[in-house]
C-alpha positions in Angstrom: 134.0 118.0 107.9 134.3 117.2 111.3 132.8 114.0 112.2 133.9 113.7 115.7 131.9 116.9 116.0 129.0 115.3 114.3 129.1 112.6 116.5 129.0 114.7 119.7 125.7 115.5 118.7 124.5 111.7 118.0 126.5 110.4 121.4 123.3 108.4 122.2 123.8 106.3 119.4 125.1 102.8 120.4 128.2 101.5 119.0 129.9 104.9 118.5 133.6 103.9 117.7 132.1 101.5 114.8 130.0 104.8 112.9 132.7 106.9 113.3 135.0 104.6 111.8 131.8 103.6 109.4 131.7 107.7 108.3 135.6 107.8 108.3 136.1 104.9 105.7 132.9 105.0 103.7 133.2 106.4 100.3 130.2 104.9 98.4 130.5 105.3 94.8 127.2 103.7 94.1 124.1 103.7 93.7 123.3 101.1 97.0 123.2 102.1 99.9 122.9 97.8 100.5 126.3 97.1 99.9 128.9 99.6 101.9 128.3 98.8 105.4 129.3 95.4 107.2 129.8 96.9 110.4 126.0 98.2 111.6 123.4 96.1 111.4 120.2 95.3 109.2 119.1 99.1 109.8 121.2 100.6 112.3 122.3 102.9 108.6 119.0 104.4 109.1 118.7 104.9 112.7 121.5 107.3 112.5 120.1 109.4 109.8 116.9 109.2 111.7 119.2 111.1 114.7 120.8 112.8 112.1 117.6 114.4 111.0 116.3 115.4 114.3 119.4 117.0 115.8 121.3 118.5 113.2 120.7 121.6 111.4 120.0 121.3 107.0 123.5 122.4 106.4 125.3 120.2 108.7 123.0 117.0 107.7 123.7 117.8 104.0 127.5 118.0 104.8 127.1 114.7 106.7 125.3 113.1 103.9 127.8 114.3 101.1 130.6 113.1 103.1 129.1 110.0 103.5 128.7 109.9 99.8 131.3 111.0 98.1 131.3 110.9 95.0 127.7 109.8 94.7 124.9 112.6 93.2 122.9 113.8 95.7 119.8 112.8 94.0 120.6 109.3 94.1 121.4 109.2 97.7 118.2 110.5 98.8 116.2 108.4 96.8 118.5 105.1 98.4 118.2 106.9 102.3 113.8 107.3 101.0 113.7 103.4 100.0 115.6 102.5 103.3 112.8 104.2 105.6 110.0 102.5 103.0 111.5 99.0 103.8 111.2 99.9 107.4 108.1 100.8 107.1 107.4 97.5 105.5 109.3 95.4 108.4 106.9 97.3 111.1 104.1 96.7 109.2 104.2 93.0 108.7 105.7 92.9 112.5 102.4 95.0 113.7 100.0 93.3 116.0 96.7 94.7 114.8 97.5 94.6 111.4 99.2 90.9 111.1 97.4 88.1 112.8 99.9 86.0 111.3 104.0 87.4 111.0 107.2 86.1 110.5 108.5 84.1 113.3 112.3 85.1 112.6 113.6 88.4 112.0 113.7 89.4 108.4 117.6 90.9 107.8 117.7 93.0 104.8 118.7 90.7 102.0 115.6 88.2 103.0 113.6 91.0 102.9 114.2 92.3 99.6 113.7 89.0 98.3 110.4 88.5 99.2 109.3 92.2 98.3 111.3 90.9 95.0 109.4 87.7 95.0 105.8 89.4 95.5 106.3 91.8 93.1 105.7 94.2 96.1 106.6 98.5 95.5 106.1 100.8 98.4 104.6 104.1 97.1 104.6 107.4 98.5 100.9 109.0 98.9 101.0 112.3 97.3 101.1 113.9 100.2 104.4 112.3 101.6 105.8 113.9 97.4 108.8 116.1 98.2 107.6 120.0 98.0 109.4 122.5 96.4 113.1 123.2 97.7 112.3 121.3 100.6 115.6 120.6 102.5 116.6 116.9 102.7 116.5 116.2 106.2 112.5 118.2 106.6 111.7 116.2 103.1 113.4 112.6 105.0 111.8 113.1 108.0 108.3 114.0 107.2 108.0 110.4 105.6 109.8 109.3 108.3 106.9 110.7 111.3 104.2 109.2 108.5 104.4 105.8 108.4 100.9 105.2 108.7 100.7 107.1 105.8 102.1 104.4 103.7 101.1 102.3 101.1 103.6 99.5 102.3 101.7 96.2 101.9 98.7 94.5 101.4 96.2 93.8 104.4 96.3 90.3 105.2 93.3 88.0 104.5 92.6 86.1 107.4 90.5 86.4 110.6 91.2 84.7 114.3 88.8 81.8 114.6 88.1 81.8 118.4 88.2 78.9 119.8 89.1 77.4 123.8 92.2 75.2 124.5 89.5 72.5 124.5 88.4 73.1 120.9 91.8 72.9 120.1 92.8 69.4 121.2 89.4 67.9 119.8 90.8 69.6 116.6 94.0 68.4 116.2 92.6 64.6 117.2 90.1 65.1 114.6 92.6 65.9 112.1 93.8 62.3 112.3 91.5 61.3 110.0 93.4 63.3 107.4 97.1 60.9 107.8 97.7 57.9 106.4 100.7 56.9 109.1 103.7 56.2 106.7 105.6 59.6 107.5 107.4 58.4 110.9 106.2 59.5 114.1 105.5 62.9 114.2 102.1 64.9 114.2 100.6 68.3 114.0 98.9 70.2 117.4 97.1 72.8 116.5 97.6 76.3 117.7 95.4 78.6 116.5 93.2 78.6 113.6 92.1 81.3 110.6 89.1 81.8 108.1 90.9 82.9 104.8 88.4 82.1 101.9 91.2 83.7 99.3 89.2 83.2 95.7 91.4 84.8 93.1 89.9 85.8 89.6 92.0 83.4 88.0 90.2 81.1 89.9 86.9 82.1 88.6 88.1 82.4 85.1 89.5 78.6 85.2 86.0 77.7 86.6 84.6 79.4 83.5 87.3 77.7 81.1 86.6 74.2 82.9 82.8 74.0 84.1 83.4 70.5 85.3 86.9 70.8 86.8 87.9 67.5 89.2 88.3 69.0 93.0 89.6 67.9 95.3 90.6 69.6 98.9 94.4 70.3 99.9 96.8 70.9 102.3 99.7 72.8 101.5 102.5 73.1 104.1 104.6 76.6 104.8 106.7 78.6 107.2 105.4 81.4 109.0 107.4 84.0 106.1 105.5 82.4 103.6 102.4 82.1 105.3 102.4 86.1 106.1 102.8 86.7 102.5 101.1 83.8 100.7 97.6 85.2 102.7 98.1 88.7 101.0 99.4 88.0 97.7 98.2 84.7 96.9 100.9 81.6 95.8 103.8 82.8 93.7 106.1 80.5 91.8 109.3 81.0 91.3 111.3 78.9 88.2 113.9 76.5 88.3 116.9 78.6 87.4 116.2 81.1 90.1 118.6 80.9 92.9 115.9 80.5 95.7 114.4 77.4 94.0 115.9 74.0 95.5 115.2 70.9 93.3 111.5 69.7 92.7 110.9 66.6 91.2 107.8 66.8 89.9 108.7 70.6 88.3 107.6 74.3 89.0 104.9 74.8 90.5 102.9 75.1 93.8 102.7 71.3 95.9 99.5 69.9 97.3 98.8 67.0 99.3 95.4 65.5 100.8 97.4 63.8 103.8 98.4 66.4 106.2 101.4 64.8 107.6 102.7 65.0 104.1 102.2 68.4 103.8 103.1 68.9 107.2 107.3 68.0 107.1 107.0 72.0 104.6 105.8 73.8 107.7 109.2 75.7 109.3 111.0 78.7 107.9 113.6 76.3 106.7 112.3 73.7 104.3 111.8 69.9 105.3 111.8 68.8 108.6 110.1 66.4 111.2 111.9 68.1 114.5 109.7 68.2 117.2 108.5 71.7 118.5 108.5 73.0 114.6 106.0 76.2 114.4 104.4 76.9 111.0 101.4 77.6 108.7 99.0 74.4 107.5 97.2 76.2 104.4 93.8 74.3 103.8 91.1 74.5 100.8 89.4 73.2 97.6 91.7 72.5 94.7 90.7 72.7 91.2 93.4 69.9 89.6 92.4 70.7 86.3 93.8 68.6 83.1 96.9 66.5 84.1 99.9 67.8 82.1 98.0 70.7 81.4 97.2 72.2 84.7 99.4 69.2 86.9 101.4 66.4 87.4 100.9 63.8 90.0 101.9 61.0 92.0 101.2 58.2 94.7 97.6 58.0 93.7 98.4 53.8 93.3 100.4 53.3 90.2 103.9 53.8 91.9 105.7 53.5 94.9 105.4 57.0 96.5 103.7 56.7 100.3 101.1 60.0 99.7 99.6 61.6 97.1 100.8 64.6 95.9 100.4 67.2 92.7 102.5 69.6 91.7 100.0 72.7 90.2 101.2 74.8 87.6 99.1 77.7 88.2 97.8 78.0 91.9 96.4 81.6 91.1 94.3 79.8 89.0 93.6 76.5 90.9 93.8 77.1 95.0 90.5 78.4 96.8 92.7 78.7 100.2 89.8 78.7 102.6 91.8 78.2 105.9 94.8 78.4 107.4 96.1 76.7 111.0 99.2 77.7 113.0 100.4 74.4 113.9 103.6 72.7 116.0 105.4 69.6 115.1 104.7 67.3 117.7 104.7 62.8 117.9 101.5 61.1 116.8 101.2 59.5 120.5 100.3 62.6 122.0 97.8 63.4 119.4 96.3 59.9 119.8 95.9 60.1 123.7 94.2 63.3 122.7 92.3 61.0 120.9 91.6 58.7 123.3 90.8 61.3 125.5 87.9 62.6 123.2 86.8 59.4 122.7 87.8 60.4 119.2 87.4 57.0 116.7 90.6 58.6 113.8 90.2 54.7 112.3 86.8 55.0 111.4 86.5 58.5 110.2 89.6 57.9 108.4 87.5 55.9 105.8 85.0 58.0 105.6 86.5 61.1 104.9 86.7 63.2 101.5 90.4 63.6 101.8 91.1 60.3 100.8 87.9 59.9 98.2 90.1 58.0 95.3 92.6 56.7 97.0 91.4 53.4 98.7 94.0 51.7 98.3 96.2 53.8 100.7 94.1 52.2 103.8 94.4 48.4 102.7 98.2 49.1 104.1 98.3 48.1 108.0 98.2 51.6 110.2 101.4 51.4 111.9 104.0 54.9 113.2 107.5 54.4 111.5 110.5 56.0 113.5 112.3 56.7 110.3 115.4 58.6 109.4 115.2 61.0 105.7 117.6 61.6 103.8 117.1 64.1 100.6 119.5 64.1 97.3 118.5 67.6 95.9 119.9 66.4 92.3 118.0 63.6 91.9 120.2 60.7 92.3 120.7 58.5 95.4 123.7 56.3 96.7 123.2 52.8 97.0 124.3 50.3 100.1 127.5 49.6 97.9 128.7 53.6 97.6 127.3 53.1 94.3 125.4 56.6 92.5 122.6 55.8 90.8 119.5 57.4 89.2 115.9 57.7 91.4 114.1 55.3 89.2 116.8 52.8 89.6 117.3 53.2 93.3 113.9 53.2 93.7 113.6 49.8 91.6 116.6 48.3 93.6 114.5 48.6 97.3 111.3 48.2 96.1 110.7 44.9 98.2 111.9 45.9 100.9 109.5 47.6 104.1 112.1 49.2 105.8 113.1 51.6 103.3 110.5 53.9 101.6 111.5 56.0 98.9 109.9 58.8 97.4 109.9 62.5 95.8 108.8 65.7 97.7 109.5 69.2 96.9 112.9 69.2 97.4 114.2 65.6 95.9 114.5 61.8 96.6 113.5 61.2 99.9 115.1 57.8 101.2 113.0 57.1 104.4 115.1 54.2 106.4 112.8 52.7 109.0 115.2 52.2 112.7 114.3 50.7 116.2 115.5 53.9 117.6 113.2 56.8 119.3 114.5 59.6 116.9 113.7 61.3 114.0 115.6 63.6 111.7 116.7 64.7 107.8 119.8 65.0 106.2 119.8 67.6 103.5 122.5 66.8 100.6 122.7 69.6 97.4 125.1 67.2 95.7 125.2 63.7 95.5 129.1 62.9 94.6 130.9 65.5 96.9 128.6 64.0 99.7 129.8 60.4 98.5 133.3 61.7 97.9 134.1 63.9 101.2 132.2 61.7 103.9 131.0 65.4 105.2 131.0 64.9 109.4 131.1 60.9 108.2 127.2 61.4 107.5 127.9 59.0 104.3 129.4 56.4 106.8 126.2 56.8 108.9 124.1 56.5 105.9 125.3 53.6 104.6 125.5 51.8 108.2 121.8 52.4 108.4 121.0 51.5 104.8 123.0 48.6 104.9 121.1 47.4 108.2 117.8 48.3 107.1 118.9 45.9 104.0 119.8 42.9 106.1 116.8 43.7 108.5 118.8 44.9 111.4 117.8 48.5 112.6 120.3 51.3 113.8 119.8 52.1 117.7 
């Protein structure tokens, strides 16, 4: 087949040179079209097919595909192309302004989209009207699917309704939610951008309440990124096991992590995990948590019998234990900014915090002086930490070593042990350490030296500028 002649009919497609090279070199002896092509961007391939469907006669379209998929059965590559069209429909729906009030802030590539679909057990189905007709040509069949995205059963609708609020309403809410802080997580705070009514209560939760008619119920916050929020508010919480490649260390085990301290949950609002960078945008989910029995339904820390600075629970079956009532789009800002809003609207957060239900049972947290700390956070994913003498210690031994040092706050969270070191510099940040021994031996970008210097200064009572 003369590829150049075919390409001349597709002349308005960008990057013709790369497309020609792709056509001429592709020998797809595989059942998946996702592994073949590094020359084209994620959905350029399907753009080519769409253009070919529109401009080529059936016989030339079939010849084009058979040339591209040499050695592969026709039914296999037609099904692969159909799947690609369906994935494009999913992306369109996820970003549709009318269907998705909460949408990912990042562009989803094919790999990330596949992970999301697998994680949420999403299978896009063709309605009967779009099934293949007898003797229907390939290009007619695929074009019919492509032209009728609105008929596809792509993804579930979003369970969220926007709350209409003025700029003043949002500023007041930002200040009022200071009553859900314990002022122990640095100088960052959350500014509310918009809020949504959700009211997601699953059948599993109803069954849990029947089995445990007098459960312990606490209000909860859960921080997540825009991708997570857009899926959770469709399909509910999902739990990946530790062995899954998408999971990093979890100190309390597998499950969904929640806190009654919003600034604790706020550390996980970004699409890239833990962070305290001002300007980061993400979501806080709010509702009621049905705690159940310890070790059977949950594990916890920070309830007053350890040195964990904020209460935290991991629920083993979030679908049966969490009732999501609201979702908030928030942006990371500074505590000083939020405190100024509290002054502006005459909101006394220090009084409100003592009366708030989110602190019920945790009065010990209010005994310490409320202050804003500038902190640098080091997160050790594999559970072992490095002391100021460059020794690798187990988390509990490390915590015990610095338990009397007010400049070093050791806690553990969703990703692993968190070593928060107080500084006098007006700077916040976090360093993620996947492998402790490698960090110690390789000193990447002199970050180990920086860590030892800051930690040593904190031990000696001197703060790193």
